[in-house]
LOVEXFI-34085 format. One line per 10 residues: number of its first residue (from 0); their letters; for each residue x, y, z of N, C-alpha, C. Coordinates in Angstrom, 2 decimals. Example, Ala and Ser with C-alpha at 12.3 -4.5 7.8 and 13.67 -1.06 7.14 Angstrom:
0	as	13.19,-5.69,7.80,12.30,-4.50,7.80,13.20,-3.30,7.80; 12.85,-2.25,7.08,13.67,-1.06,7.14,12.90,0.03,7.87
***
This chain:
0	mtkrkmtrrg	-35.00,25.84,37.46,-33.82,24.84,37.19,-32.80,25.29,38.20; -32.12,24.55,38.68,-31.20,24.93,40.37,-29.58,24.82,39.25; -28.87,25.37,40.18,-27.72,24.81,40.14,-26.89,24.49,41.43; -25.94,23.73,41.33,-25.19,23.40,42.41,-23.35,23.60,41.87; -23.07,23.78,42.60,-21.38,23.87,42.93,-20.86,22.72,43.13; -19.86,21.67,42.37,-19.16,20.65,42.72,-17.88,20.94,42.22; -17.08,20.11,43.63,-15.79,19.75,43.12,-15.38,18.44,43.13; -14.43,18.22,42.62,-14.28,16.81,42.31,-12.75,16.16,42.61; -12.89,16.04,44.23,-11.51,15.42,45.09,-11.48,14.06,44.58; -12.11,13.74,44.39,-11.35,12.08,43.32,-10.16,12.35,42.30
10	vlaagatvga	-11.08,13.12,41.67,-9.82,12.73,40.61,-8.59,13.12,40.61; -8.89,14.66,41.72,-7.31,15.26,42.25,-6.48,14.33,42.73; -7.51,13.39,43.79,-6.80,12.58,44.88,-5.96,11.28,43.96; -6.71,11.05,42.53,-6.20,9.80,42.47,-5.23,10.12,40.73; -5.12,11.67,41.26,-3.16,12.21,40.22,-4.23,12.09,39.00; -5.15,12.37,38.52,-5.79,12.90,37.16,-5.32,13.91,37.20; -4.41,14.00,35.68,-4.44,15.82,34.88,-4.91,15.46,33.80; -5.51,14.93,33.48,-5.33,14.20,32.21,-7.11,14.49,31.96; -18.43,15.72,29.28,-18.03,14.89,30.97,-19.03,14.04,30.83; -19.70,13.47,30.59,-20.64,13.62,31.03,-22.14,13.02,30.59
20	mllaacggsg	-22.82,13.54,30.96,-24.22,13.53,30.54,-24.38,13.99,29.27; -25.20,13.39,28.31,-25.79,14.36,27.23,-26.68,15.02,27.95; -26.75,15.61,26.97,-27.64,17.06,27.22,-29.14,16.68,27.62; -29.70,15.99,27.83,-30.70,15.10,28.79,-31.77,15.92,27.76; -32.08,17.00,28.01,-33.00,18.15,27.19,-32.77,18.21,25.80; -31.84,17.75,25.68,-30.83,18.03,23.98,-31.68,16.43,23.24; -31.89,15.51,24.05,-31.76,14.20,23.23,-31.69,13.02,23.71; -31.06,13.15,25.57,-30.50,11.92,25.77,-29.84,11.83,27.19; -28.48,11.97,27.07,-28.19,12.21,28.55,-27.07,13.74,28.39; -26.27,14.00,29.81,-25.95,15.09,28.70,-24.49,16.19,29.73
30	epesdetgae	-23.56,15.47,29.25,-22.82,17.27,29.76,-22.55,17.74,28.51; -22.88,18.65,28.74,-23.05,20.12,27.18,-21.35,19.91,27.09; -21.07,19.76,26.82,-19.51,19.84,26.35,-19.47,20.73,25.18; -16.00,25.06,15.11,-15.71,23.91,14.18,-14.78,23.79,13.01; -14.16,23.75,13.43,-13.69,23.71,12.34,-12.87,22.31,11.83; -12.38,22.19,10.67,-11.65,20.97,10.22,-10.78,20.27,10.44; -9.93,19.42,10.71,-9.17,18.92,11.67,-8.87,17.45,11.43; -8.36,16.58,11.85,-7.48,15.30,11.62,-6.11,15.28,11.75; -5.19,16.43,11.02,-4.07,15.78,11.19,-3.29,15.58,12.11; -2.47,14.80,12.49,-1.87,14.48,13.50,-1.07,15.51,13.98
40	apveedaite	-0.80,16.51,15.02,-0.25,17.23,15.28,1.42,17.07,16.16; 2.48,17.63,15.91,3.47,17.16,16.80,3.25,17.23,18.08; 4.18,15.81,18.60,3.57,15.31,19.19,4.55,15.86,21.07; 4.26,16.70,22.13,4.84,17.69,22.86,4.79,16.44,24.06; 6.16,16.68,24.93,6.10,15.57,26.30,5.18,15.61,26.81; 4.49,16.88,26.88,3.35,16.89,28.21,2.05,16.60,27.64; 1.71,15.86,26.35,0.89,15.77,25.81,-0.33,14.58,26.63; 0.89,13.60,27.35,0.42,12.22,27.95,0.74,12.88,29.00; -0.10,12.32,30.18,-0.25,12.39,31.61,0.31,10.97,31.81; 1.14,10.52,32.50,1.53,9.26,33.24,0.32,9.18,34.58
50	tpaaeeepga	0.29,7.89,34.89,-0.43,7.90,35.97,0.29,6.69,36.70; 0.66,6.89,38.36,1.75,6.04,38.79,1.13,4.28,38.97; 1.74,3.31,38.19,1.26,2.08,38.15,1.01,1.81,39.08; -0.86,0.69,38.90,-1.25,0.10,40.19,-0.69,-1.16,40.07; -0.87,-1.26,41.58,-0.24,-3.02,42.01,-0.82,-4.02,40.95; -0.29,-5.02,40.68,-0.82,-6.10,39.62,-1.30,-6.68,40.82; -2.59,-7.22,40.04,-4.05,-7.88,40.80,-4.00,-8.94,39.78; -4.72,-10.20,39.84,-5.34,-10.80,39.15,-6.24,-10.68,38.62; -6.56,-10.76,37.11,-7.67,-10.07,36.26,-7.65,-8.15,36.02; -6.36,-7.86,36.41,-6.03,-6.53,35.79,-5.35,-6.63,34.61
60	agtgkilvay	-5.02,-5.61,34.15,-4.88,-5.18,32.79,-3.57,-6.10,32.30; -2.97,-6.85,32.08,-2.10,-7.69,31.49,-0.55,-7.34,31.03; -0.43,-7.60,29.78,0.40,-6.69,29.37,0.46,-5.28,28.32; 1.39,-5.06,28.11,1.02,-3.98,27.61,1.06,-2.83,27.92; 1.10,-1.51,27.24,0.95,0.31,27.55,-0.22,-0.03,27.33; -1.34,1.30,28.43,-2.31,1.50,28.35,-2.88,2.80,28.32; -3.91,3.81,27.47,-3.76,5.30,27.14,-5.37,5.10,27.30; -6.00,6.26,28.18,-7.05,6.37,28.53,-7.24,7.64,27.87; -7.99,7.71,26.42,-8.23,9.23,26.36,-9.59,9.52,26.50; -9.80,10.69,26.76,-11.23,11.17,26.93,-11.36,12.76,26.31
70	ysradenyad	-12.81,12.82,26.13,-12.99,14.11,25.75,-13.86,14.56,27.38; -14.05,15.71,27.87,-15.01,15.98,29.04,-14.93,17.29,28.99; -16.07,17.61,29.75,-16.98,19.37,29.48,-17.19,19.21,30.91; -16.92,21.03,31.87,-17.61,21.14,33.43,-18.33,22.02,33.00; -18.46,22.75,33.85,-19.26,23.89,33.44,-20.99,23.50,34.00; -21.46,24.36,32.86,-23.54,24.02,33.44,-23.87,22.93,32.73; -23.91,21.97,33.57,-24.70,20.24,33.17,-25.99,19.95,33.32; -26.61,19.58,32.35,-27.76,18.53,33.01,-27.99,18.02,34.72; -29.17,18.34,35.13,-28.79,17.21,36.83,-30.58,17.01,36.47; -30.49,15.46,36.44,-32.02,15.30,36.92,-33.12,16.60,37.04
80	ggtewlevgh	-33.50,16.89,35.83,-34.25,18.27,35.85,-33.97,19.24,35.88; -32.78,19.90,36.29,-32.47,20.72,36.76,-31.06,20.96,36.38; -29.98,21.91,36.63,-28.96,22.32,35.90,-27.57,21.85,37.23; -26.41,21.87,37.10,-25.71,22.08,38.25,-24.11,22.67,37.61; -23.28,23.07,38.34,-21.73,23.69,37.81,-20.70,23.17,38.32; -20.21,22.45,37.46,-19.10,21.50,37.56,-17.71,22.20,37.58; -17.13,21.91,38.30,-15.15,22.62,38.19,-15.01,21.74,37.38; -15.22,20.26,37.52,-14.23,18.84,37.30,-15.68,18.51,36.04; -15.82,17.94,34.91,-16.58,17.29,34.32,-16.43,15.67,34.86; -17.53,15.17,34.67,-18.19,14.06,34.77,-17.11,13.12,34.17
90	tkvmagyiae	-16.71,13.01,32.76,-16.35,11.84,31.97,-14.82,12.33,32.77; -14.29,13.24,32.93,-12.81,12.99,33.51,-12.82,12.26,34.98; -13.44,12.48,35.49,-13.69,11.86,36.98,-13.52,10.65,36.31; -14.59,9.58,35.68,-14.45,8.19,35.48,-12.86,7.91,34.58; -12.73,8.92,33.33,-11.24,8.49,32.94,-10.16,8.33,34.51; -10.54,9.62,35.62,-9.44,8.93,36.72,-9.36,7.69,37.04; -10.87,7.31,37.30,-10.67,5.59,37.89,-10.13,4.59,37.47; -10.63,4.76,36.02,-9.96,4.13,34.69,-8.08,3.85,34.73; -7.75,4.78,34.93,-6.08,5.19,34.78,-5.62,5.37,36.28; -6.39,5.12,37.40,-5.93,4.91,38.90,-5.67,3.01,38.59
100	algadqyeiv	-7.22,2.23,38.39,-7.46,0.82,38.79,-5.84,0.39,37.38; -5.67,0.78,36.31,-4.70,-0.01,35.44,-3.25,0.57,35.02; -2.83,1.81,36.18,-1.43,2.30,36.03,-1.77,2.87,34.96; -2.52,3.53,33.85,-2.51,3.94,32.19,-2.33,5.41,32.32; -1.58,5.42,31.29,-1.59,7.27,30.86,-2.94,8.01,30.58; -2.94,9.05,30.33,-4.09,10.05,30.13,-3.52,10.39,29.32; -4.47,10.95,28.14,-4.70,11.87,27.23,-5.99,12.62,27.02; -6.17,14.18,27.64,-7.54,15.06,27.68,-7.83,15.43,26.26; -9.19,15.48,25.82,-9.14,15.98,24.23,-9.53,17.42,24.53; -8.91,18.29,24.45,-9.16,19.85,24.80,-9.35,20.16,23.55
110	paeaypegyd	-10.66,21.29,23.45,-11.05,21.66,22.14,-10.24,23.21,22.05; -10.05,23.74,20.81,-9.19,24.68,20.39,-10.40,25.92,20.86; -11.60,25.34,20.32,-12.62,26.48,20.94,-13.66,26.37,22.00; -13.35,26.82,22.99,-14.08,26.16,24.32,-15.08,26.02,23.84; -16.58,24.78,24.64,-17.87,25.17,23.88,-18.13,26.14,25.18; -19.55,26.71,24.69,-20.32,27.48,25.76,-20.42,27.01,26.94; -20.17,27.87,28.28,-20.28,27.36,29.64,-21.82,27.21,30.22; -22.62,27.90,29.26,-24.34,27.39,29.33,-24.80,26.22,29.23; -25.68,25.90,29.39,-26.00,24.36,29.23,-26.79,23.99,27.91; -27.81,25.11,27.60,-28.38,25.16,26.53,-27.53,24.94,25.43
120	dccdvaleeq	-27.21,27.13,25.56,-26.36,26.96,24.52,-24.90,26.41,24.19; -24.69,25.56,25.03,-24.03,24.16,24.31,-24.74,22.82,23.68; -25.73,22.99,24.06,-27.10,21.78,23.48,-27.31,22.09,22.30; -27.14,23.84,21.89,-27.12,24.25,20.71,-25.90,24.04,19.25; -25.17,24.22,20.12,-23.60,23.81,19.03,-23.41,22.48,18.99; -23.97,21.42,20.36,-23.29,20.30,19.95,-24.19,20.29,18.64; -25.19,20.27,18.64,-26.42,20.05,17.52,-26.26,20.47,16.04; -25.61,21.36,16.20,-24.89,22.35,15.01,-24.04,21.23,14.15; -23.04,21.20,15.18,-22.17,20.07,15.11,-22.49,19.19,14.19; -23.30,18.15,14.87,-23.75,16.82,14.48,-23.93,16.24,13.55
130	rndarptian	-25.09,18.03,13.01,-25.96,18.64,11.70,-24.87,18.44,10.58; -23.88,19.05,10.63,-23.03,19.99,10.34,-21.69,18.53,9.53; -21.97,17.63,10.47,-20.50,16.66,10.51,-19.04,17.42,10.27; -19.37,18.00,11.40,-18.09,18.51,11.91,-16.91,18.00,12.58; -15.79,18.68,12.31,-14.81,18.12,13.44,-13.92,19.41,14.09; -14.05,19.79,15.02,-13.69,20.64,15.83,-12.02,20.56,16.13; -11.52,21.34,16.08,-10.25,21.46,15.88,-9.64,21.23,17.98; -8.56,20.58,17.94,-8.22,19.64,18.98,-6.96,20.95,19.64; -7.16,21.13,20.62,-6.18,22.70,20.73,-4.53,21.86,21.22; -4.54,20.83,21.93,-3.15,19.99,22.21,-2.84,18.92,21.19
140	plpdvsgydl	-1.42,18.55,21.28,-0.92,17.72,19.90,-1.54,16.52,20.80; -1.91,15.88,19.35,-2.17,14.49,19.41,-1.24,13.22,20.13; -1.76,12.61,20.76,-0.71,11.65,21.39,0.48,10.72,20.56; 0.89,9.91,20.58,1.78,8.87,19.64,1.17,7.55,20.21; 0.13,7.33,19.44,-0.39,5.78,20.01,0.70,4.41,19.79; 1.36,4.70,19.12,2.19,3.73,18.90,2.65,2.62,19.72; 2.95,2.87,20.78,3.23,2.26,21.68,1.66,1.42,22.68; 1.37,1.90,22.41,-0.30,1.22,23.71,-0.74,0.15,22.44; -1.02,-0.59,23.57,-1.58,-1.86,22.76,-3.61,-1.92,22.99; -3.75,-0.89,24.36,-5.31,-0.83,25.02,-5.53,0.74,25.03
150	vfigcpiwwg	-6.62,1.32,24.15,-7.20,2.27,24.34,-7.86,2.52,24.92; -8.42,3.20,25.78,-9.92,3.67,26.24,-10.08,5.08,25.86; -11.57,5.17,25.26,-12.02,5.95,24.73,-13.26,6.83,25.42; -13.44,7.98,26.07,-14.17,8.47,26.69,-14.82,9.23,25.95; -15.95,9.92,26.54,-17.06,11.22,26.63,-18.09,11.10,27.12; -18.77,11.85,27.70,-20.30,12.15,27.45,-21.15,11.87,26.50; -22.56,11.66,26.17,-23.31,11.16,25.27,-23.92,12.75,25.03; -23.91,13.06,23.75,-24.66,14.69,23.64,-25.59,14.23,22.01; -26.85,14.26,22.24,-27.59,14.14,21.41,-27.57,12.59,20.75; -27.24,11.44,21.85,-27.36,10.02,21.36,-25.75,9.77,21.01
160	depmivrtfv	-24.86,10.50,20.76,-23.50,10.34,20.19,-22.32,10.80,20.82; -21.34,10.52,20.34,-19.93,11.56,21.06,-20.09,12.70,20.45; -19.57,13.53,21.22,-19.26,14.82,20.96,-18.30,14.95,19.80; -18.48,15.47,18.39,-17.73,15.71,17.18,-16.21,15.84,17.22; -15.79,16.26,18.43,-14.42,16.55,18.78,-13.60,15.19,18.93; -14.34,13.87,19.48,-13.89,12.80,19.38,-13.79,12.48,18.45; -14.27,12.47,17.53,-14.60,11.98,16.02,-13.02,12.63,15.29; -12.98,13.98,15.76,-11.60,14.53,15.37,-10.67,13.66,15.63; -10.54,13.32,17.00,-9.41,12.56,17.91,-9.37,11.24,16.93; -10.31,10.39,16.68,-10.24,8.86,16.12,-9.65,9.14,14.53
170	egvdlagkti	-9.55,9.82,14.14,-9.31,10.04,13.02,-8.26,10.57,12.81; -7.61,11.26,13.54,-6.20,11.91,13.56,-5.29,11.44,14.33; -5.53,9.90,15.10,-4.42,9.21,15.09,-4.67,7.77,14.73; -3.42,6.52,15.06,-3.88,5.04,13.81,-4.18,4.16,15.10; -5.11,3.83,15.09,-5.60,2.88,16.01,-6.14,1.36,15.41; -5.45,1.75,14.13,-5.35,0.52,13.59,-4.61,-1.02,14.23; -5.42,-1.89,14.82,-4.71,-3.05,15.44,-4.59,-2.93,16.51; -5.63,-1.92,17.52,-5.83,-1.54,18.87,-6.76,-2.11,19.53; -6.97,-2.54,20.92,-8.04,-2.85,21.38,-8.40,-1.50,21.86; -9.75,-0.84,21.46,-10.63,0.02,21.65,-11.52,-0.43,22.98
180	vpftthggsg	-11.55,0.19,24.02,-13.12,0.37,24.97,-13.63,1.45,24.95; -14.73,1.39,24.85,-15.26,3.10,25.04,-16.19,2.77,26.81; -16.08,4.23,27.11,-16.41,4.45,28.00,-17.76,5.98,28.28; -18.41,6.23,28.57,-19.25,7.39,28.91,-19.41,7.42,29.78; -20.35,9.06,29.93,-21.50,9.53,30.91,-22.36,10.02,30.66; -23.52,9.87,31.21,-25.03,9.97,30.44,-25.77,10.77,31.60; -26.38,10.82,30.82,-28.04,11.35,31.21,-29.59,10.27,30.76; -29.37,9.26,30.26,-30.39,8.32,30.29,-29.69,7.48,29.17; -28.88,7.84,28.45,-28.88,7.19,27.22,-27.58,6.04,27.04; -27.30,6.06,28.32,-26.13,4.79,28.24,-24.70,4.82,27.45
190	lgsvpanlqa	-24.64,4.01,26.75,-23.28,4.24,25.89,-23.68,4.96,24.29; -25.02,5.03,24.04,-25.33,6.39,22.96,-24.91,4.61,21.76; -24.80,5.80,20.65,-24.31,5.12,19.49,-22.79,4.84,19.50; -22.06,5.35,20.48,-20.54,5.17,20.51,-19.92,4.39,20.35; -20.47,2.96,20.56,-19.45,1.82,20.32,-19.54,1.63,18.28; -20.69,1.73,18.49,-21.07,1.68,16.50,-20.25,2.35,15.57; -20.67,3.43,16.58,-19.66,4.74,15.87,-17.88,4.47,15.45; -17.57,4.01,17.01,-16.11,3.85,16.72,-15.92,2.73,15.86; -16.42,1.62,15.96,-16.61,0.23,15.44,-16.12,0.71,13.41; -17.23,1.54,13.34,-17.01,2.06,12.03,-16.01,2.75,11.56
200	avpdarfldg	-15.94,3.92,12.33,-14.29,4.45,12.44,-12.89,3.47,12.01; -13.16,2.41,12.94,-11.66,1.80,12.88,-11.86,0.02,12.67; -12.36,-0.30,11.77,-12.90,-1.72,11.45,-11.70,-2.87,11.54; -10.71,-2.23,11.39,-9.68,-2.86,11.74,-9.12,-3.08,13.86; -9.91,-2.45,14.10,-9.50,-2.96,15.60,-9.90,-3.69,16.62; -10.07,-4.67,17.60,-10.44,-5.44,18.29,-11.51,-4.24,19.80; -12.68,-4.65,19.19,-13.39,-3.78,20.37,-13.48,-4.96,21.51; -13.96,-4.49,22.77,-14.37,-4.88,24.00,-15.51,-4.04,24.77; -16.22,-4.32,25.49,-17.88,-4.01,25.75,-17.32,-2.78,26.62; -18.05,-2.30,26.15,-17.64,-0.51,26.74,-18.83,-0.53,28.35
210	yavagtavdg	-18.22,0.67,29.09,-18.99,0.73,29.92,-19.87,2.29,30.27; -21.04,2.18,30.79,-21.60,3.74,30.95,-22.12,3.63,32.48; -21.47,5.13,33.04,-22.33,5.24,34.36,-23.25,7.23,33.75; -23.96,7.07,34.58,-24.72,8.62,34.73,-23.95,9.48,35.18; -23.62,10.46,34.78,-23.05,11.12,35.04,-23.45,11.90,36.62; -24.43,11.87,37.09,-25.12,12.21,38.44,-24.18,11.21,39.34; -24.24,10.17,39.03,-23.78,9.05,39.68,-22.04,8.81,39.83; -21.55,9.68,38.95,-19.67,9.24,39.07,-19.17,9.50,40.16; -19.63,10.35,41.31,-18.67,10.37,42.81,-18.88,9.35,43.25; -19.65,8.60,43.19,-20.06,7.57,43.89,-19.88,6.15,42.92
220	ahdevvdwak	-19.28,6.47,41.98,-19.33,4.81,40.88,-17.54,4.31,40.80; -17.12,5.04,41.97,-15.46,4.80,42.28,-15.23,2.81,41.81; -15.77,2.44,42.38,-15.59,1.39,42.72,-16.26,0.48,42.00; -16.92,0.45,40.95,-17.89,-0.20,40.10,-17.21,0.30,38.88; -16.05,1.31,38.51,-15.68,0.98,37.37,-13.86,0.72,37.54; -13.87,0.61,38.80,-12.30,0.09,39.08,-12.79,-1.98,38.54; -13.52,-2.00,39.33,-13.57,-3.37,39.05,-14.02,-3.89,37.61; -14.98,-3.21,36.73,-15.05,-3.05,36.24,-13.94,-3.21,34.97; -13.08,-2.21,34.93,-11.60,-1.88,34.12,-10.56,-3.21,34.60; -10.71,-3.84,35.83,-9.24,-4.80,36.29,-10.58,-6.24,35.63
230	glala	-11.55,-6.04,35.38,-11.95,-7.19,35.04,-11.93,-7.89,33.66; -11.72,-6.94,33.01,-11.92,-6.82,31.58,-11.09,-7.99,30.91; -11.20,-8.92,30.09,-10.71,-9.74,29.29,-9.71,-9.29,28.28; -8.73,-8.86,28.80,-7.88,-8.33,28.17,-6.66,-8.87,27.14; -6.83,-10.31,27.44,-5.79,-11.66,26.65,-6.21,-11.20,25.57
***
């Protein structure tokens, strides 16, 4: 197993302040990224990061405010048979591309208790959380989503599913009546069970087809992600 240190200039250049592949050895794809909570916390002014509005183009996001909410993990990640050390998680990079394309606000789901830095240790914690149907606590205040018509929800794929902290987020905000678009980074599992899980959790929302990018390909996927985001049938 080898480690590579990576920095993500793309995400910073795009203004993203707001991972990744499942832990392939854990059963799918993986950026390794509890206790119970779900109550909506007070909203602070810095809970949402605003992205400068993109220039309007035919087929781009239409009317209504857009939020890109995501969980991402840096640290040691799976990478094509070895491991790599990330300073910015894959999913955070992808979220930045989407926000840049659509002039969307961003909200990063930050765990109150950080996942282990080591890949194998994080795999173990992620699997235990799945088995216990855990709802890890989110450290930062949940956003007020009432003003958003369209919400992107992004995460790495862990053991074929979203990290359990994403379920904490989904259950803690009111997404009824919203249009939801899932996106993932992965090591071979694509979108995994994320679309089905989100639809089960928010049955009265409208869903658009999601998009998945292999974690190790994210740095070179800017144009394809932007084209996908701008091409969504948002009307």
